[in-house]
C-alpha positions as CSV (number, residue, x, y, z in Angstrom):
1,M,109.4,105.3,90.6
2,A,111.1,102.4,89.0
3,E,108.8,99.5,88.2
4,Q,109.5,96.2,89.9
5,A,109.2,92.7,88.4
6,G,111.4,89.7,88.6
7,M,115.1,89.4,89.5
8,K,117.3,92.5,89.2
9,L,121.0,93.0,89.7
10,I,121.7,96.6,90.5
11,Q,125.4,97.6,90.0
12,A,126.3,100.8,91.9
13,A,129.2,103.0,93.0
14,A,128.4,101.8,96.5
15,V,125.9,99.8,98.5
16,I,125.7,100.9,102.1
17,D,123.4,100.3,105.1
18,A,123.7,100.7,108.9
19,A,124.0,97.0,109.6
20,G,127.4,96.2,108.2
21,V,127.0,96.3,104.4
22,H,129.5,98.7,102.9
23,A,130.7,97.7,99.4
24,A,132.3,100.2,97.0
25,P,131.7,99.4,94.2
26,G,128.7,97.3,95.2
27,S,126.0,95.1,93.8
28,L,122.5,94.5,95.0
29,L,120.5,91.4,93.9
30,M,116.8,91.9,94.3
31,E,113.6,90.0,93.4
32,D,110.7,92.4,93.6
33,N,111.0,93.9,97.2
34,T,113.2,91.0,98.5
35,V,116.9,91.3,99.0
36,L,118.7,88.2,97.7
37,A,122.3,89.4,98.2
38,A,124.3,92.6,98.7
39,G,128.0,93.2,98.7
40,P,131.0,93.5,96.4
41,P,130.3,92.7,92.7
42,E,132.6,89.7,92.8
43,S,130.8,88.1,95.7
44,I,127.5,88.1,93.8
45,G,128.4,87.7,90.1
46,I,125.8,88.1,87.4
47,P,123.0,85.6,87.6
48,G,121.9,84.7,84.1
49,Q,118.2,85.3,84.7
50,A,118.7,88.7,86.3
51,E,118.1,92.1,84.6
52,V,121.2,94.2,85.1
53,I,120.6,97.8,86.0
54,D,123.5,100.3,85.8
55,E,123.6,102.7,88.8
56,T,127.4,103.0,88.8
57,S,127.2,106.8,89.2
58,A,125.0,106.4,92.4
59,V,125.2,105.2,95.9
60,L,122.4,102.7,97.0
61,L,120.9,103.1,100.5
62,P,117.9,101.5,102.2
63,A,114.6,103.3,102.4
64,M,114.5,105.7,105.3
65,V,112.3,106.4,108.4
66,N,110.9,109.8,109.3
67,A,110.2,109.3,113.0
68,H,108.3,112.6,113.4
69,A,106.3,114.4,110.8
70,H,103.1,116.4,110.5
71,L,102.1,115.3,107.0
72,D,98.7,116.9,107.2
73,L,100.4,120.3,107.4
74,S,102.2,119.9,104.1
75,A,100.1,122.5,102.3
76,L,102.1,125.0,104.4
77,E,105.1,125.8,102.2
78,P,108.4,126.7,103.8
79,R,108.2,130.2,105.3
80,P,110.2,132.5,107.6
81,F,109.8,131.9,111.4
82,P,107.7,134.8,112.8
83,G,110.0,135.1,115.8
84,R,107.7,134.0,118.6
85,F,106.9,130.3,119.1
86,E,103.4,130.8,120.4
87,S,102.6,133.0,117.4
88,W,103.7,130.1,115.2
89,L,101.5,127.7,117.2
90,E,98.5,130.0,116.7
91,S,99.2,130.0,112.9
92,I,99.1,126.2,112.9
93,R,95.8,126.3,114.8
94,E,94.5,128.7,112.1
95,Q,95.6,126.2,109.4
96,R,93.7,123.4,111.2
97,I,90.6,125.6,111.2
98,S,91.1,126.4,107.5
99,Q,91.5,122.7,106.7
100,Q,88.1,122.0,108.3
101,E,86.5,124.7,106.4
102,R,88.0,123.6,103.0
103,G,87.7,119.9,103.7
104,S,91.3,119.5,102.6
105,L,92.8,117.3,105.4
106,L,92.9,114.2,103.2
107,A,94.4,116.0,100.2
108,D,97.0,117.9,102.4
109,T,98.1,114.6,103.9
110,R,98.4,113.0,100.5
111,L,100.6,115.9,99.4
112,G,102.8,115.1,102.5
113,I,103.0,111.4,101.4
114,E,104.0,112.4,97.9
115,L,106.7,114.7,99.2
116,S,107.9,112.0,101.7
117,L,108.3,109.5,98.8
118,A,110.3,112.2,97.0
119,G,112.5,112.4,100.0
120,G,113.3,108.7,100.1
121,V,111.0,107.9,103.1
122,A,109.1,104.6,103.2
123,F,108.0,104.8,106.9
124,A,106.7,107.7,108.9
125,G,105.7,108.5,112.5
126,D,103.0,110.9,111.5
127,I,101.1,113.1,113.9
128,A,97.4,113.3,112.9
129,G,95.4,116.3,114.2
130,A,93.3,115.9,117.3
131,G,90.8,113.1,116.8
132,Q,91.4,113.0,113.1
133,L,91.5,109.7,111.2
134,E,91.8,111.0,107.6
135,P,95.7,111.1,107.8
136,M,95.7,107.4,108.9
137,H,93.4,106.5,106.0
138,A,95.7,108.4,103.6
139,L,98.7,106.5,105.0
140,R,97.0,103.1,104.7
141,D,96.0,103.9,101.1
142,S,99.6,104.8,100.3
143,P,103.0,103.1,99.9
144,L,104.1,104.5,103.2
145,G,104.1,102.4,106.4
146,G,104.6,103.4,110.0
147,I,102.4,104.8,112.7
148,S,99.6,107.4,112.6
149,F,99.7,109.0,116.1
150,I,96.3,110.5,116.9
151,E,97.0,113.8,118.8
152,C,95.1,114.8,121.9
153,F,94.9,117.8,124.2
154,G,93.3,118.2,127.7
155,L,94.1,120.0,130.9
156,G,92.4,120.2,134.2
157,D,88.7,119.3,134.0
158,R,88.9,118.8,130.2
159,Q,90.9,115.6,130.6
160,D,87.9,113.2,130.9
161,A,86.4,114.6,127.8
162,S,89.7,114.2,125.9
163,I,90.1,110.6,127.1
164,G,86.5,109.8,126.0
165,R,87.1,111.2,122.5
166,M,90.4,109.3,122.1
167,R,88.8,106.1,123.3
168,S,86.0,106.5,120.8
169,V,88.4,107.3,117.9
170,I,90.8,104.4,118.5
171,D,88.0,101.9,119.0
172,S,86.5,102.9,115.6
173,V,89.2,101.5,113.4
174,P,91.6,98.5,113.3
175,G,94.7,99.1,115.3
176,H,97.0,97.8,112.5
177,A,96.2,97.5,108.8
178,D,98.1,97.9,105.5
179,G,101.4,98.4,107.3
180,V,100.2,101.3,109.4
181,R,99.5,101.2,113.1
182,I,97.4,103.6,115.3
183,G,99.2,105.4,118.1
184,I,98.4,108.1,120.6
185,S,100.1,111.5,120.9
186,P,99.3,113.5,124.0
187,H,100.6,116.8,122.6
188,A,102.9,117.9,125.5
189,P,102.9,118.1,129.3
190,Y,101.8,121.8,129.1
191,S,98.7,120.9,127.0
192,C,97.8,117.5,128.5
193,G,97.2,116.6,132.1
194,P,98.5,113.5,133.9
195,A,95.2,111.6,133.4
196,V,95.6,111.9,129.6
197,Y,99.1,110.5,129.8
198,D,97.9,107.7,132.1
199,F,95.2,106.8,129.5
200,A,97.7,106.8,126.7
201,M,100.2,104.7,128.5
202,A,97.5,102.1,129.5
203,A,96.0,101.8,126.0
204,G,98.6,99.4,124.8
205,L,99.3,101.5,121.6
206,P,102.5,103.3,120.6
207,V,102.9,106.6,122.3
208,T,104.7,109.8,121.3
209,T,104.8,113.3,122.8
210,H,106.5,116.6,122.2
211,L,108.9,117.3,125.1
212,A,111.4,119.9,126.2
213,E,111.0,121.7,122.9
214,S,111.2,125.3,124.1
215,L,112.0,127.6,127.0
216,E,108.4,128.7,127.0
217,E,107.5,125.1,127.9
218,E,109.9,125.2,130.8
219,E,108.5,128.5,132.1
220,V,104.8,127.3,132.1
221,L,105.6,124.0,133.7
222,F,107.8,125.5,136.4
223,Q,105.8,128.7,137.1
224,E,102.4,128.5,135.3
225,T,103.3,131.8,133.6
226,G,104.5,133.1,130.3
227,P,103.4,133.0,126.6
228,F,102.1,129.4,126.7
229,R,99.8,130.2,129.7
230,E,98.5,133.3,127.9
231,L,98.0,131.3,124.7
232,A,96.1,128.5,126.6
233,E,93.9,131.1,128.2
234,R,93.1,132.8,124.8
235,L,92.1,129.4,123.4
236,D,90.0,128.6,126.5
237,A,92.2,125.6,127.1
238,W,93.4,126.6,130.6
239,S,90.5,125.1,132.4
240,E,89.5,124.8,136.1
241,G,91.8,122.4,137.9
242,T,94.8,123.0,135.6
243,V,97.9,122.4,137.6
244,M,101.4,122.4,136.2
245,P,103.9,119.9,137.7
246,R,106.4,122.6,138.8
247,C,109.4,120.7,137.4
248,H,111.4,120.2,134.2
249,P,109.5,118.7,131.3
250,V,111.4,115.4,131.4
251,E,110.8,115.1,135.2
252,A,107.1,115.7,134.5
253,M,107.2,112.6,132.3
254,R,109.1,110.4,134.8
255,S,106.2,108.1,135.7
256,S,105.3,107.5,132.1
257,L,108.9,106.9,131.2
258,E,109.2,104.3,134.0
259,C,106.0,102.6,132.7
260,R,107.3,101.6,129.3
261,P,109.5,103.0,126.4
262,I,107.9,105.8,124.4
263,L,109.0,108.2,121.7
264,L,109.9,111.7,122.8
265,V,110.1,114.4,120.2
266,H,112.7,117.3,120.1
267,L,114.4,117.4,123.6
268,N,116.1,120.7,122.8
269,Y,116.5,121.7,126.5
270,I,117.7,118.9,128.8
271,E,120.5,118.3,131.3
272,D,122.9,115.4,131.9
273,E,120.6,113.7,134.4
274,H,117.8,113.7,131.9
275,V,120.1,111.8,129.4
276,E,120.7,109.2,132.2
277,L,116.9,108.9,132.8
278,L,116.3,108.3,129.1
279,A,118.9,105.6,128.9
280,Q,117.7,103.9,132.1
281,T,114.1,103.8,130.9
282,G,114.6,102.8,127.3
283,A,113.0,106.0,126.0
284,M,113.4,106.8,122.3
285,V,114.0,110.2,120.8
286,A,113.0,111.8,117.5
287,Y,115.3,114.7,116.8
288,C,114.3,117.2,114.1
289,P,117.5,119.2,113.5
290,R,116.3,121.5,110.7
291,A,113.1,122.3,112.7
292,S,115.2,123.1,115.8
293,D,117.4,125.4,113.9
294,Y,114.4,127.0,112.2
295,F,113.1,128.0,115.6
296,G,116.5,129.0,116.9
297,H,116.8,126.2,119.5
298,P,118.6,125.9,121.7
299,H,119.1,129.6,122.6
300,A,119.6,131.7,125.8
301,R,123.1,130.3,126.1
302,R,121.8,126.8,126.6
303,P,124.0,123.9,125.4
304,D,123.8,122.5,121.9
305,H,121.4,119.6,121.3
306,R,122.6,116.5,123.2
307,Y,121.9,114.0,120.5
308,R,125.5,112.7,120.4
309,Q,125.5,112.4,124.2
310,M,122.3,110.5,124.0
311,L,123.7,108.1,121.4
312,D,126.8,107.6,123.5
313,A,124.6,106.7,126.4
314,G,122.8,104.0,124.3
315,V,119.6,106.0,123.7
316,T,117.8,105.4,120.4
317,V,117.9,108.7,118.6
318,A,115.9,108.8,115.3
319,L,115.5,111.6,112.8
320,G,112.4,113.5,112.0
321,T,111.4,116.5,109.9
322,D,108.5,118.1,111.8
323,S,106.3,120.0,109.4
324,R,107.1,121.1,105.9
325,T,107.0,124.8,106.9
326,C,110.3,124.3,108.8
327,L,112.3,122.8,105.9
328,D,114.6,124.2,103.2
329,T,113.6,121.5,100.6
330,P,110.2,122.5,99.3
331,D,110.1,119.7,96.8
332,R,110.6,116.9,99.4
333,I,110.2,115.8,103.0
334,G,112.9,113.5,104.0
335,V,115.5,112.6,106.7
336,L,118.3,112.2,104.2
337,D,118.3,116.1,104.3
338,E,118.4,115.9,108.1
339,M,121.5,113.7,107.8
340,R,123.0,116.3,105.5
341,H,122.2,119.1,107.9
342,L,124.0,117.5,110.8
343,F,126.9,116.4,108.6
344,I,127.5,120.0,107.5
345,R,126.6,121.7,110.7
346,D,128.3,119.4,113.2
347,G,130.6,117.2,111.2
348,A,128.6,114.2,112.4
349,D,129.8,110.8,111.6
350,P,128.1,109.6,108.3
351,A,127.6,106.0,109.6
352,A,126.0,107.2,112.8
353,L,123.6,109.5,110.8
354,L,122.6,106.6,108.5
355,A,121.8,104.5,111.6
356,M,119.7,107.3,113.0
357,A,117.8,107.6,109.7
358,T,117.2,103.8,109.3
359,L,117.8,101.4,112.3
360,H,117.0,103.9,115.0
361,G,113.9,105.1,113.1
362,A,112.7,101.5,112.8
363,R,113.2,101.0,116.6
364,A,111.3,104.2,117.3
365,L,108.3,103.1,115.2
366,E,108.5,99.5,116.4
367,L,109.3,98.2,112.9
368,E,111.4,95.2,111.8
369,E,115.0,96.6,111.4
370,S,115.5,94.3,108.4
371,L,113.1,96.6,106.5
372,V,115.7,99.3,106.4
373,T,118.9,97.2,105.9
374,F,120.2,95.1,103.1
375,E,119.7,91.9,105.1
376,T,118.4,89.0,103.1
377,G,114.6,89.3,103.0
378,S,111.9,91.9,102.6
379,I,113.0,95.6,102.4
380,G,110.9,98.8,102.5
381,G,112.6,100.1,99.4
382,V,116.0,101.1,97.9
383,I,117.0,104.6,97.0
384,A,119.8,105.8,94.7
385,V,121.7,109.1,95.3
386,D,123.8,110.3,92.4
387,V,127.3,111.4,93.4
388,P,129.7,113.5,91.3
389,D,132.7,111.3,92.0
390,P,131.6,107.6,92.0
391,G,135.1,106.6,93.1
392,H,135.1,108.8,96.2
393,P,136.9,107.0,99.1
394,D,134.0,107.8,101.4
395,P,130.8,107.4,99.3
396,L,128.4,108.1,102.1
397,A,130.1,111.3,102.9
398,A,129.9,112.1,99.2
399,V,126.1,111.6,99.4
400,L,125.9,114.0,102.4
401,R,128.0,116.7,100.8
402,Q,125.5,117.5,98.0
403,R,121.8,118.3,97.9
404,S,120.3,116.3,95.1
405,G,117.2,114.3,96.0
406,P,117.1,110.5,96.0
407,R,115.6,108.3,93.3
408,W,113.7,105.0,94.0
409,V,115.3,102.0,92.3
410,V,113.1,99.7,94.3
411,A,110.0,101.5,95.4
412,P,108.0,100.9,98.6
413,A,105.3,98.3,98.3
414,I,102.5,97.6,100.8
415,G,103.3,93.9,100.9
416,S,106.9,94.5,101.9
417,R,106.5,97.0,104.7
418,S,104.6,95.1,107.4
């Protein structure tokens, strides 16, 4: 990462954010992690006391937000999908057990942080394992900001014990320190009962949950049958008093959604009326496109993911990566590559993708949006992406058409991320 000291004038092929800055060529005037000015070179000039940095073969973008990650699973390198989602879930459980035996949870999360920085990410919505605080401590000791969502599970008569454990965990540490907040993540409606969700919603902390991720989820919620029921029984998680809501996953969350806005992850299988409910309740979405494609979602002749319909309806749709095992970039974990995936796969609008990776991610994690724009003031960081044709008429599209990783020209700093 580039060292930061004093005033710097960075001259680039383009300077672009999702809040209205689009200068090609462009200049960015910085003092440490504070933006002083951004725009066309002639609007800024060359202040005599500034160090001039030549990035004229690169496009400058703000630091990005990974709204959904499992950084503690980063020791799992990319691997082929085994073909059955419940089998993959069991392999993740085995990894958790192995982490406990090896005592590697902290080191595995630090690896995820390192790979996130390599991907141009300054803020993450990270899912920490059930009751685990090591990932939060790793984030608070790192340049990354964001939220460490402590995951929880509990069905039927196991709900009270789950709530007790969560209350003990969140009461044991400050709720906000070093740019990282504590949040709660009830895993999913098929693994957490209504009392767990009620506790999470009443705790006053950020909340996220996996939702409508798979057809197996639909089956167990509607019928109490299928691979997820069988998996829960094998893990002794289907306890006495377990009752499924007998409705679609989004409908199962209606009371929580009507309580306050929360962050919903995936939403691979929803209908038009669910998009309307999300818009009406202010729900936010973390879409992980490479992970969805990795698992083959959506399938069974179901419609494509509705992220563009959600955006049109005014829903905040941020980008996430899920876990490293789903990715095709083993050297980094970043949402710039999610942007590229949607640009190539769907022909998605580059400006909309940048908004999803920055502004929408900031909203999803309850961050100041100025941290991921070139607005005057503190910024989470600045990345440069080299482009083969610095004079391309659409420099952001040029960034999305190639696969090289980003470079930090202004690296994240703890003092600038809160």
